[in-house]
N, C-alpha and C positions, 0 to 999 in steps of 0.2 A: 243790822240784821242780827237776830239772836244766834249766838254761836252754835248751840246744840242743833238747831234746825238747819243752819248753814251746813254743818258737817253731814247731817242726814241727807240733805239735798245733793251735796257733792257725791256722796256714796251712791245714792239712787241713780244719778246721771251716769255714773261709771259702772253700774251693776250689770248692764246688758239686759235688764228686765224690761226696758222701755224702748219701743220703736219710735223714731223721731218723725214728726210731721211739721208742717209750717202753717202759718196764717191763723191758727186756732189753738186753744188750749189742748183740745182732745177731739180727735175724730176717729173714724174706723182705721185709719192708717197708723195712728199712734198719738204721741203727745209732743207738744213743744216743751222747751225747757221750763217755762212757767207752769205748764200743765203738769209736769212732774212734781213741782212744788205743791200745786193744788191737789194732786193725788195723794201726796203724803198727808196733807191736812184731812182729806176725805177719809183716809184709813184711820187716822188717829181719832177723828171726831165721829166716825161711823156715819158718814154722809154719802149717799149714793150718787153716782153719775146717772143722768137721764139723757137718752138720745132723742133728738128732735129731727124728724124727717124733713121739716121745713128748712132748718139751717144745715142739715147734714153733719151735725157734730153734737158733742156731748156738753152738758153744763151740769154743775152741781144741783142737786134737787132743791136746795134752798137759795139758789142764785141763778140769774139768767145770763151772766157774763160768759161769752164763748171765746173772746179774743184777748182779753186783758185780765190781769190778776184781780180776782174778786176782793172786795174790801175786807171781808172776814179773814182771808188768807194773809193780806197785808198786815192786819193787826196781829194775827197769831204768829207770823214769822218775823215781824219787824222789818220787812222789806216794803218800804213806804212809797214805792213807785209802781204803778200798775203795769208798766212795761219793762221794769228792771233797769232803770237808768244807771249808767256807769259814768260818772262825771270825769273820771280820769282817762277814759278811753275815747279818743276823738276820731271822727271820720276825716276824710281828706279835706273837708271844708272846716275842720276844727270844731265841729259840733259834737256834743256828747253822744255816744252810742248807747243803745239799750240792748239788753239780753234778747228781747223779743225780735228786734231787727237783725241782730247777728244770727239768731236761730233761723230766721227766714231767709237770710243771705247764704246759708249753707254751712255755718260753723257747726262742727260736730258737738255732741254732748260732752265729749272729753275736752275739747277746746273751751267750751262754755264753762265747764266746771273749773278749769284753770283760772279763768277770769273771775269767777265767783270767789275762789280761794284768794286771789290777789287783791280784789278791789271791793269786796263787800264785808 
């Protein structure tokens, strides 16, 4: 992952600016950790979020992805896993964990930012 974007992401996760949600990048309740990264991209590239009443969540105007990191954000950030795989962090079955799963399992943005700092 690109170091400058990683540092911006960590700062954004710890800023208190974002409410946390699960299962999607961004809905009316807030953002998942990957949604925060997507929002940083949207702000830098001047891309708007669009709400869909069908999916009950937001996606970027130029992409339909609502649950995984869109490809343009992967390219921009250097995070080449659509769910934020962390090979070094294993679950109880010794399978790699992902930031997406940890977010959905209740890890706070602060805990997730610590993992990003340590493993990305």
